[in-house]
N, C-alpha and C positions, 0 to 999 in steps of 0.2 A: 442489576437488579436481582436479588435472589429469588428462586422459585417460590411459588406459593406452597403452602403446607400441603395441598392436596395434589400437587402437580405429579408427584412420583407414585402415588396410591395405586392407578391401574397398572403401572409397570411392576411395582412390587408384588401385587397379586398374580400377574402373569408369571412372574418368575417363580413364585411359591408354588403355583400350579405345575409348572414344569418340572419341578423337583420330585413330583410324586410319579413321574413316568420312568419308564425303564427301557431307554434306547438300547439297541444291539451293541453299540460301543458307548461306554459311560462318557458323557460329556457334562460341562457345565450347562446350566439352564441357557437356552438359546437366547441371544440379543432380542429384546423387544424392539418393534417398530418404533422408531423415534424420529422427532423432526430435528434432532441434533446431527443426523447424518448430513454432511456438507454438500453432497452431490449424489445424483442418481447413477447407478451402475447398470451394466449389462446383466442379464441372468447368470451368464457364465461366470463373470468375475464375482458376482455375489456368492455363487456357489464355491468358488475357489477360496474366497475370503473366510466363508464359514468352515470349509474342510480345513484350512490351515489352523483356524482358531480351535476347532474340535481336537486337532491332533498336537496341539502345542504342548500337551501334558501326557505323561505315561498314564495308561488306564487305572492302574492302582492308585496313582496320585489323585486323579479325577474323581474316583470313587470315594477317596479319603475326603476330598473337599466338599463333595456333595453331602456327605455325611456331616461335615462341619456346618455348612449352611443350614441343614435341616435342624441341627441342634439350636443354632442361632434363631431361627424362626420359632422353634418351640419355646426358647426362653423369652422371646418377645410377646408370643401369645400369653404365657403365664403371666408376665409381669404388665400386660395390657399396654405395651408401648405404642404410641401412636404411629400410624403408617409412615408420616412424613420423616419419622426419626429412625425408622427401620431401613429405608432405602432412599438415597445412600445412608449407611449406618452412622448415626451421629457418634462423636467421639466419646460422649458420656455414656452412651448406650453400649459401645464396645467396652468400656472400662467395666461397666457393671456386669456385662456378659462374663468377661474374663474373671472378675472377683466371685462370681456366683460358683466357681468351681474350687474356691478356697477350701482346704481342709479334706478335699476328696480326690482331686487328681494332681498330677506333677505339672510344673511349669512347662515342661517340654510338650506335654499333650495339649495344654491351651495354646502354646505357640503354634502347634499344628492346626487348631481350630481357627486361629486367627489368619493364619496363612491361607487357609480355604476361603475365609470371608474376603480376604483381600483380593485373591484370585478372582473371585466372584464379581468383584467391582471392577477389576481391570479388564475382564472379559466384556463388559458392557461400557467400558470408557466412563465409569462413574468414579467421582473422588472418593478415595478411602482415607479416613480420618483418623489414622494411627497417630500416636503421639508419645512424647516422653513419659507423660503420665500413665499411659497404657503400658509402657515397658516396665516401669516402676511396679505397677500392679501384677504384672506377670512374675516379676522377680519375688514378690510377696506371696504370691500363690506358690512359688517354688519352694520358698523357705518354710511355707506352713504345709507342705505336702506330707500326708501320713506315710509311714513306712510301708504300709500294705499297698500303697498305690504305685511303689517303685518296683519295676521289674528287676527280678534277680538276673545275674549275668547268664547268658545262654551257654549250656554246656557244649564243649567241643565234641566233634566226631573224633573217635579213636580207631586205632587198628583193630582193637577188639571188636568194635562195633561193625566194622566192615567184615571181620572174619565171621561174625554171627549172620550177617547177610548171606555170605558165601555158603555157610552150613545149612541155611534154611531156605534160601530161593531155590526154585527148581530151574536149573540151568539148561534144562530141555525145552523150557518154555520161552518162547520170543519175548513175551512181556518181562518175565522175570530176568532175562539176560539184559534186556534194555535198561531195567531198574539198576541192576549191578553195574553195568557199564556207565551209567549216569553218575552213580555214587562214586566210583572209582576215579572218574575224570573230574568230578567237582572237588573231591579231596586232594588229589595230586596236582591238579591244575589251579587250586585255590580259586575256584570259580563261585559266583553266585548263581543260584539256581535259575534266577530270572535271565541269566545270560545264556542258558542252555535250553531251558524248556519254557513253553507258555504256561499261562494260568490253568487252561483248560484245553482239551483236545478239539474244541469248537472255537476256531479263530475267526474273527470278523475282519481281520485284515491280513495282508501278507505276513508270513512267518519270518521274524527278524533274527531268529537264532541260527546256529550253525548247521550246514548242510553236509552231506557225504562228501562232497567235492572239497570242502574246507579242512578235511583231515588227510595230512600227508604222513604215511607210516614208513619209517626208516628201519635201520637195523637195530639200533640201540635207543632210538628215541621217535617220538611222533610229534608233529607240528599241527596245531589246531588253531585256525583263525575263527575269532568270534566277531561276526559283523556288527554286533552292538554289545556295548559294556555300560555299566551304570557311570563310569567316570569319563569314558571317552566318547559315548553316545554312538553315533553312526560312523565315526572314524574307526571304531572297532579296535581289536588287539589280537596279538598272536601269543599263544601259550605253548609251552613245551612239556611234553610228558615223556619221562624218562622210564626205562625198564626197571621194575621193582621185583622183589622176590614173590613168587606165586604162592598163594593164589590172587594176591592183590596186584598184579602187573596190569597197568592200564592198556599196554599195546596187545596183550594176549586176549584181554577181555574184549577190546573193540574188534579185533579179528574174529572172535567167537560170535559177537553182536551181528557183524556184517553176513557171517555164514548163515547164522540162524534166521535174520530177516534181510535177505537181499533186496536191494532197491536201486533206483537210479542215482546217478551223481547229484541230481538236483533235489533229492528227497532230504527231509529233515533227518539230522544226524542220528537221533534217537528215536525215529519211528520204527514200529515193529510190525510184524505180519500177524494178523488174525483173521483166519476164515478166507484166505485168498485176497485180502485186501490190507493196505498199509494204514496204521493208525498212529497219530502222533501222541507220544508220551506226554502227559501234562504234569505240571508240578503237584496237583492235587493228587492224582493217582500214584506218583512217586513216593511223596511223603507219607500218604497213607500205607503204602505197601511196606516201606521201612519201619514206620512206627508200630505196625501191627506185629513185626518180628521183635523189635526192641522191647516193647512193652510186654509182651509175652515171656521175655527173659529177665524181667525185672529192672528194666531201664526206663528213665522218664521220656516223655514224649518230646521230640525235638522239632525245631524249625529248620527251613532251608539254610538259613545263615550258618547254622553250626558246622557246616561243611567247610566254609572257608575259614572259620575260626580254628577248626582242627587241622586244616591243611597247612596253615601258615606256620605254626611252630614245628611241625613234622619236617617241613622243606627247609628249615632255617638251621638244621644241624650242621 
């Protein structure tokens, strides 16, 4: 027998309230207490279950999904959708939500929103009513997307841009040396910044990036093990950095970085010294420092992925 229309209302309201909180680590709204749990568990097992669920997605993905659920709730509020059609989300409501972005956003963006709503349902073992009709509507949104909503191709990082960093960074500053070492490594190693640096220097979980011990420097090349990559996850990957013409030689720059910011073998690779303490270089600080130099020299603002775009063609010669 299907649930009554009001059965999911308290759950929906609880989940909605959870979305307004800001936990130390971004999570999907915590599962509500429900009679659908098949058996009781010990507190230790419950904690492990919740911990595994909270860490099933990358923090950046979880933040995007929380944003998607907020948009869905705002849409339901605006359209005065009954609570029992919001949670679990009715197929018709999902179609209407997707269609509401017609003429404003790309189909890819709407797909991302729906992925967040789907993950929200999966996290609470609730049925997600995606359908072929919903897929058709997303295609329609994509076909009707205005040109202004489509992101222009990211510009690649070039050798000239790296030379500008060399000319304007203060290589007597441990912070600036760490920035330059990161830029050179990301470019020649074809790395994503998320594989080298955390989002911020305040990390709420163990650092998953490379440590000092993961870099082995030889005469003509260096080997760097990445404990986590976007494609291999925790299996990691090893990249090779070969010597280049100075001042863009990654091996020489890493040696300068180690000399400027000495640290233990278990320290993050791009940590730097500041007032007798070690600080973890973050993606935000790195990108802001690079963009400050490039914008001052008439270049557009870039994102972290531009390093990988620039490194690929340069290393395919």
